[in-house]
Structures are given as C-alpha cells and as structure tokens.
C-alpha positions in Angstrom: 38.1 7.7 -30.3 34.6 7.6 -32.3 31.7 5.5 -32.5 33.6 3.3 -35.0 35.5 2.0 -32.0 32.6 0.4 -30.1 32.3 -3.1 -30.0 29.7 -5.6 -29.3 29.1 -5.9 -25.7 30.1 -2.4 -24.8 28.1 -0.9 -22.3 27.1 2.9 -23.0 25.5 6.0 -21.6 22.7 7.7 -23.9 22.0 11.4 -23.6 18.5 10.5 -22.2 20.3 8.8 -19.4 19.6 5.3 -20.3 22.4 2.3 -20.2 22.5 -0.1 -23.3 24.6 -2.5 -24.4 26.5 -2.3 -28.0 24.8 -5.3 -30.2 27.0 -4.7 -33.4 28.9 -2.2 -35.0 28.1 1.1 -36.0 26.1 1.3 -39.2 27.6 4.1 -41.6 29.4 5.6 -38.7 26.2 6.8 -37.7 23.5 4.3 -36.2 24.7 2.0 -33.5 22.4 -1.2 -32.8 21.7 -1.3 -29.0 19.7 -2.9 -26.1 18.4 -0.9 -23.3 19.7 -2.0 -20.1 18.4 0.7 -17.6 16.3 3.7 -18.8 15.3 5.7 -15.3 14.8 8.8 -17.4 14.0 7.7 -21.0 10.9 6.3 -22.9 12.2 2.9 -23.6 11.7 -0.3 -21.6 14.8 -2.6 -20.6 15.4 -4.8 -23.2 14.2 -2.9 -26.1 16.4 -3.0 -28.9 16.8 0.1 -31.0 19.6 2.2 -33.2 21.1 5.2 -31.4 22.3 7.9 -33.4 26.4 8.7 -32.8 25.2 12.0 -31.4 22.9 10.7 -28.7 25.9 8.5 -27.2 27.3 10.6 -24.3 30.3 7.8 -23.4 31.1 4.2 -23.0 31.4 2.6 -19.4 35.3 1.7 -19.0 34.6 -0.7 -16.3 32.4 -3.8 -15.1 30.6 -2.1 -12.2 29.7 0.6 -15.0 30.8 3.8 -12.5 33.6 5.3 -14.7 32.6 6.8 -18.1 35.0 7.6 -21.0 33.8 10.5 -23.6 33.2 8.9 -27.2 
C-alpha cells in the first residue's frame, strides 16, 4: 500500500507529529495536498494547507477516533 491509495478525506500522521486531512490525490506519486488538523510539535498552525512529501507520511488513521494508524 502506498501514497497512491490515499483519498480525499483520509486522516494521516506526518513525521513531525502533525495530523492532517488529505485534500486530493498525490501529485506525481510524491506530493500530497493536505490541511493540518493538529500540530502539537510541528511548525504549522491548524488549518494550514500545504503539500507533504510521501516520505514524511508515517501512516493513515484507520478509525474515526484517530487512535489506530496503518503504515503507508
């Protein structure tokens, strides 16, 4: 399973500890457009939209309560 499996609305965990929502498909199988939901350790404020490199994604949350993460 890779970055190409991400869909709009998926919640992901980023390497800096942030949680983000996927806004669309990966561009060129590398850059994923996201909106930051929570960033306790990272530099981005919640609501920030940016592109995240696929290497920075730790995993995808598998449940609505965002307690279970599946590796990407």
